[in-house]
KEFINU-480537 format. One line per 8 residues: number of its first residue (from 1); their letters; for each residue x, y, z of N, C-alpha, C. Coordinates in steps of 0.1 Angstrom, whole numbers, m for minus. Example, Ala and Ser with C-alpha at 12.3 -4.5 7.8 and 13.67 -1.06 7.14 Angstrom:
<atoms>
1 = AS = 132/m57/78/123/m45/78/132/m33/78; 128/m22/71/137/m11/71/129/0/79
</atoms>
This chain:
<atoms>
1 = MKKGLKIV = 1959/m40/246/1976/m40/249/1979/m50/255; 1992/m51/253/1997/m65/260/2004/m60/275; 2002/m70/282/2007/m72/297/2021/m66/301; 2029/m70/295/2044/m63/293/2046/m47/293; 2037/m44/283/2038/m31/277/2030/m20/291; 2018/m28/296/2010/m21/306/2021/m19/318; 2028/m29/321/2038/m26/335/2044/m17/331; 2052/m16/318/2061/m7/315/2056/8/318
9 = MWIVLGTG = 2045/9/310/2040/21/312/2034/26/325; 2030/16/334/2027/20/351/2042/24/355; 2051/15/351/2068/20/360/2071/34/353; 2070/38/340/2072/50/337/2061/63/342; 2048/61/344/2039/70/349/2042/71/365; 2045/60/370/2049/59/387/2061/67/389; 2068/65/382/2086/71/383/2082/86/380; 2074/88/372/2072/105/365/2065/111/376
17 = FVGLVAMI = 2053/106/384/2046/110/392/2055/113/407; 2064/103/411/2074/105/421/2081/116/419; 2086/116/407/2094/129/402/2091/142/402; 2080/142/397/2069/154/398/2067/160/413; 2060/148/422/2062/154/435/2074/157/442; 2086/152/440/2099/156/448/2103/167/438; 2099/173/426/2104/184/420/2095/197/429; 2082/194/429/2072/203/436/2077/204/452
25 = TMQLWNWL = 2082/194/457/2085/196/469/2100/205/471; 2109/203/463/2120/210/463/2118/226/459; 2109/226/451/2104/240/449/2098/247/457; 2088/241/466/2082/246/479/2090/249/488; 2100/239/490/2111/239/504/2119/253/499; 2129/254/488/2136/263/483/2126/279/484; 2116/280/480/2107/292/479/2108/297/493; 2102/288/502/2098/291/515/2107/289/527
33 = VPELFSGP = 2116/278/528/2126/277/541/2137/287/541; 2145/291/527/2154/300/531/2148/313/535; 2138/317/531/2130/330/534/2128/331/544; 2118/322/549/2112/323/564/2122/319/575; 2129/310/574/2138/303/587/2152/304/583; 2157/310/573/2173/312/570/2177/296/568; 2169/289/563/2172/274/561/2183/272/548; 2187/259/546/2193/260/530/2184/256/521
41 = AITFWQAL = 2187/258/510/2182/253/499/2183/240/495; 2177/231/490/2177/216/487/2178/213/474; 2187/201/470/2187/197/458/2172/186/455; 2171/186/440/2162/171/437/2162/159/447; 2175/153/448/2175/142/455/2175/141/469; 2177/153/477/2174/158/490/2158/159/491; 2151/166/484/2137/165/484/2132/150/483; 2135/142/475/2131/128/474/2137/121/487
49 = GLLVLSKI = 2147/123/492/2149/117/503/2141/121/514; 2136/135/514/2126/141/526/2113/133/524; 2109/131/511/2097/124/510/2098/111/514; 2107/104/512/2109/89/517/2111/89/532; 2116/99/537/2117/98/555/2105/102/560; 2098/110/555/2085/114/560/2073/103/559; 2075/96/546/2068/83/543/2070/73/556; 2083/72/557/2087/63/569/2083/67/581
57 = LFSGIGGK = 2085/79/585/2083/83/599/2066/85/603; 2058/89/592/2044/93/594/2035/81/590; 2038/72/582/2031/61/579/2036/44/580; 2049/43/584/2056/33/584/2063/29/574; 2068/18/571/2076/12/558/2065/1/554; 2060/m5/559/2049/m18/553/2035/m12/548; 2033/1/554/2016/7/553/2010/0/562; 1997/4/561/1987/1/571/1975/m8/564
65 = RGHSAHWK = 1977/m17/555/1967/m25/549/1960/m35/559; 1947/m35/559/1940/m39/571/1940/m37/583; 1950/m27/588/1949/m20/603/1935/m17/606; 1929/m7/597/1918/0/605/1906/m11/605; 1904/m24/598/1897/m32/597/1896/m38/609; 1907/m40/613/1912/m53/625/1904/m44/634; 1905/m34/640/1900/m24/649/1885/m24/646; 1880/m21/635/1867/m20/635/1860/m33/637
73 = HRYSEKWS = 1868/m45/634/1861/m58/639/1860/m61/652; 1872/m60/661/1872/m58/670/1863/m52/679; 1859/m38/679/1850/m32/685/1835/m34/680; 1836/m40/668/1822/m47/664/1817/m58/672; 1828/m66/675/1822/m79/686/1816/m71/700; 1828/m62/705/1825/m57/717/1810/m51/718; 1807/m44/709/1794/m37/707/1783/m48/706; 1786/m57/701/1773/m67/699/1773/m76/712
81 = AMTPEERA = 1783/m79/719/1783/m85/732/1776/m75/741; 1774/m62/740/1770/m53/751/1754/m56/752; 1747/m56/764/1734/m55/769/1729/m40/760; 1715/m39/757/1711/m25/753/1714/m18/766; 1712/m20/778/1717/m10/790/1731/m6/791; 1737/m15/787/1754/m13/786/1758/m3/772; 1750/m5/763/1750/4/750/1748/17/758; 1734/21/762/1731/31/765/1741/39/778
89 = RFKERMKD = 1746/31/786/1756/37/798/1768/42/788; 1771/35/778/1785/36/771/1783/51/760; 1771/52/755/1769/62/746/1764/76/757; 1760/77/769/1760/85/779/1774/90/780; 1785/80/785/1797/86/788/1802/91/779; 1802/85/765/1807/91/755/1805/108/753; 1789/107/754/1785/120/751/1790/130/763; 1789/127/773/1794/135/788/1809/138/783
97 = KWCRSSSD = 1819/129/780/1830/132/777/1834/141/769; 1827/140/754/1831/144/739/1820/155/737; 1811/154/742/1800/168/735/1799/178/746; 1799/188/743/1793/201/753/1781/207/748; 1775/207/757/1763/215/755/1764/232/758; 1756/240/752/1758/254/753/1760/260/766; 1756/252/778/1756/257/789/1771/253/795; 1775/243/790/1788/240/793/1800/249/791
105 = EITDVK = 1796/258/782/1808/263/773/1812/277/786; 1824/284/784/1831/290/793/1826/304/789; 1821/312/798/1814/322/791/1823/336/800; 1831/332/808/1835/342/817/1849/342/811; 1854/345/798/1866/346/791/1872/362/793; 1882/363/798/1890/374/798/1901/378/791
</atoms>
């Protein structure tokens, strides 16, 4: 298949997928929100705008490509610079902070 035809095919499939997600969002909104919260029904374009807004609010405009790799690399450097005693202390502090044993559980709940 020629490269130009593949590009057109992916554009059509991508547009169709986005349209399908917007349609599902609109149907779910119009099914739930007016009944549960006495809110307004929305149109297809409002649903698409809602999806774009949630993308911007929850994951940013530029995406997070390589963001987690940066932190992983940074903490890997810190971990490798620690002595075995520092690592053991760090593990113990994390265990004390985040892990509860059965004796730590609150048993006197009213």
